[in-house]
Every structure is written in C-alpha cells, then in structure tokens.
C-alpha positions in Angstrom: 23.1 48.4 -51.0 23.0 48.4 -54.9 20.4 51.2 -55.0 22.7 53.6 -52.7 25.7 52.9 -55.0 23.9 53.6 -58.2 22.3 56.6 -56.5 26.2 57.8 -55.6 27.7 57.0 -59.2 25.0 58.2 -61.4 25.0 61.8 -61.0 28.8 61.7 -61.8 28.4 59.5 -64.7 25.7 61.7 -66.0 27.9 65.0 -65.6 30.6 63.2 -67.7 28.7 62.1 -70.6 27.1 65.6 -70.7 30.2 67.1 -70.5 31.2 65.2 -73.4 28.5 65.7 -75.3 29.2 69.5 -75.0 32.3 68.8 -76.3 31.1 67.0 -79.0 29.1 69.5 -80.8 31.6 71.8 -82.4 33.7 69.0 -84.1 30.6 67.2 -85.4 29.3 70.5 -86.6 32.4 71.2 -88.5 32.6 67.9 -89.9 29.0 68.2 -91.3 29.6 71.6 -93.3 33.0 70.0 -94.5 31.2 67.2 -95.8 28.6 69.5 -97.1 30.3 72.0 -98.5 29.7 72.4 -102.5 33.3 74.4 -102.9 36.6 74.6 -101.8 39.8 72.6 -102.1 38.9 68.8 -101.7 42.1 68.1 -99.9 41.8 70.7 -97.7 38.3 69.5 -96.9 39.7 66.2 -96.0 42.3 67.4 -94.0 39.9 69.4 -91.9 37.6 66.4 -91.4 40.8 64.1 -90.5 41.8 66.4 -87.9 38.1 67.2 -86.2 37.7 63.2 -86.3 41.1 62.6 -84.6 40.0 65.1 -82.3 36.9 63.4 -81.6 39.1 60.3 -80.9 41.2 61.8 -78.3 38.0 63.2 -76.3 36.5 60.0 -76.5 39.6 58.1 -75.5 40.4 60.2 -72.6 36.6 60.2 -71.2 36.6 56.4 -71.5 40.1 56.1 -70.0 40.2 58.8 -67.6 42.8 60.7 -66.2 45.2 58.0 -66.7 44.9 58.7 -70.6 45.6 62.6 -70.4 48.6 63.0 -68.1 50.1 66.1 -67.4 53.4 66.6 -69.9 55.5 69.7 -71.3 53.2 71.5 -73.4 53.4 74.0 -76.4 50.6 76.1 -75.4 51.0 78.4 -78.2 50.7 75.5 -80.9 47.8 73.9 -78.6 45.9 77.2 -78.8 46.5 77.6 -82.6 45.1 74.0 -83.3 42.0 74.8 -81.1 41.7 77.8 -83.3 41.9 75.9 -86.4 39.2 73.6 -85.4 36.9 76.5 -84.5 37.3 78.3 -87.9 35.5 75.7 -89.6 31.8 76.9 -87.7 32.8 80.1 -86.9 30.8 82.9 -88.2 33.2 85.1 -86.4 36.9 86.5 -87.4 39.2 84.6 -85.0 43.2 85.6 -84.5 45.9 84.2 -82.5 48.5 86.5 -81.0 51.4 86.9 -78.3 54.5 84.9 -77.9 55.7 82.4 -80.3 56.3 79.6 -77.8 55.2 79.3 -74.5 56.3 76.0 -72.4 54.0 75.0 -69.5 52.8 71.7 -67.8 49.5 70.4 -68.5 47.1 67.8 -69.4 46.9 68.3 -73.4 43.5 67.2 -74.2 42.1 69.0 -70.7 43.7 72.3 -71.8 42.5 71.7 -75.1 38.7 70.9 -74.3 39.0 74.2 -71.9 40.5 76.5 -74.6 37.7 74.7 -77.1 35.0 75.6 -74.6 36.2 79.1 -74.2 36.2 79.7 -77.8 32.6 78.2 -78.3 31.3 80.6 -76.0 33.3 83.6 -77.5 32.3 82.9 -80.6 28.3 82.8 -79.7 28.8 85.8 -77.7 30.3 87.9 -80.8 27.7 86.6 -83.2 28.0 86.6 -87.0 30.8 89.5 -88.0 32.2 89.5 -84.7 35.7 89.3 -83.4 37.6 87.0 -81.1 41.1 87.7 -80.1 43.2 84.3 -78.4 46.3 85.7 -76.7 49.1 83.3 -75.3 51.5 85.3 -72.9 54.5 84.0 -71.1 55.9 85.6 -67.9 58.7 83.3 -67.4 56.6 82.1 -64.2 53.1 81.9 -65.6 51.6 81.1 -69.2 48.1 83.0 -69.8 45.5 82.3 -72.5 43.2 85.1 -73.2 40.4 84.7 -75.2 38.7 88.0 -76.1 35.4 88.7 -77.6 33.6 91.9 -78.7 29.9 90.4 -77.5 27.5 92.1 -75.2 30.0 91.5 -72.3 29.4 89.6 -68.8 25.3 89.2 -67.4 24.8 89.1 -71.3 26.0 86.0 -71.9 23.0 82.9 -72.8 22.1 80.8 -70.6 23.1 77.8 -72.3 26.7 78.8 -72.1 26.8 78.0 -68.2 27.5 74.2 -68.9 30.8 75.1 -71.1 31.9 77.5 -68.4 31.7 74.7 -65.6 33.5 72.1 -67.9 36.1 74.7 -68.6 36.6 75.2 -64.9 36.8 71.6 -63.9 39.2 71.0 -66.5 41.8 73.8 -65.8 41.6 72.8 -62.3 42.9 69.6 -63.2 45.6 71.3 -65.3 46.5 73.1 -61.9 45.8 76.4 -63.4 43.2 79.0 -62.6 40.4 80.4 -64.7 38.2 83.6 -64.5 36.0 85.7 -66.4 36.2 89.6 -66.4 35.1 92.5 -68.5 36.7 93.6 -71.6 38.3 97.3 -71.8 36.3 97.9 -74.7 33.6 95.8 -73.9 32.9 92.3 -74.2 34.4 89.1 -72.0 37.6 88.3 -71.0 38.2 84.7 -70.2 41.7 83.9 -68.9 43.2 80.4 -68.1 46.6 80.8 -66.0 49.0 78.0 -66.1 52.3 77.9 -63.8 55.0 77.5 -65.8 56.3 74.2 -64.3 58.9 72.0 -65.4 58.6 68.2 -65.7 61.8 66.9 -63.4 64.0 64.1 -64.7 64.5 61.1 -62.2 67.6 61.9 -60.3 71.2 60.6 -61.8 73.1 57.9 -59.8 75.8 60.4 -59.0 73.2 63.0 -57.4 71.8 60.0 -55.2 75.0 58.7 -53.9 
C-alpha cells in the first residue's frame, strides 16, 4: 500500500520541484549578476537584489502552500507585466519593451500569472539572442485582457528543446488562472506567445437588502 502511494505521488511532486527549479533560475542569475557587478549605482543594485529576493520568496511560499496561497484576485495586468519585464532586464541581452494600454484589470492568481509571463519572457529572450528584441504588449477589449510576448527569433519549430519545460509550465499556470495560451508565428518572423484572460469581476457578497 505504501509503495503504491509513493508511486502515485512521486511523479507529481517531481514535476512541481522541476517547475520550481526552472522558475528559480532567472531570479538567481539576476541576483548573482547584481552582486558581481563592478559598476552602477549601489542603491539601484540593492533594490534590484531585494526585488528578486522578494519574488523568490513568493515563488517558494506558493509552491509550499499550494493554490491556497495564490488565490484569484483583481490584478492590474499591465503593472504585473511591467514587474516581470523589470526582473527580466537584469539578465537580458535583448531589448525588452512594454506597449499597449495603461491599465487592464482582470481576475487572476497573481503569482501563477507572473510565473507564466516570466517563463514566456525567458523563452523569448533565449530565442532572440544577444542584440534581439522582445516586445510585451497588453491589450484590453473590455471582455478579454491579452498579454502578447513577441520575439524576433528564428520562429516556430526552431525553439531549442530546453524551452519545452517552460511552455508546459506556462500552459498549466495560465489554466490555473482560467485563461488560454497559444503560440503562433509572428507577422515578420519570430514567435508570438499569447495569454488571454477573461475580464471577470469579483462579485461582492449580496447585501442584506438584496437578500431580503
């Protein structure tokens, strides 16, 4: 009985650990670069290290605590995307830009959505390579909020095999947010990774007057 239980649980636990390790690479690399930098404003570097450390703490706490520590809430997707871009820029050899609307509210699990966006940014930067360009675009139709991460890399079918784990993680995380995820070819080459979130509204509990 005990052996059967271990066999059932172990693969899921292993997948969770692999996913966490995958997501820890970028912030850890950023901290090492910031610590080892010989130039630049010290205050700015310390702020960058603190931001990465706080993100690491959120990642670990949510994996340890499970979904209970990452409940859906109203999220400004533009602000969330901007934070992901800022964290990614510490290790980027590509130029990253953020375009679109100034504000886009949607209901999502914030850590899960941040992990998914960061995974796609990491893939896009790897695909574009040194000197490449990555654009993060957030749009709001009033019914859906969309995050598009566009790179100028070699395109679909040319993505290195090591990126497949990140895409698997992304699909699971976006699904946990109630959204959809797809990859498609860009108009001028490269890849467009797209996360679509329903523009839901958190409902307030009914008032006493409405209930009576």
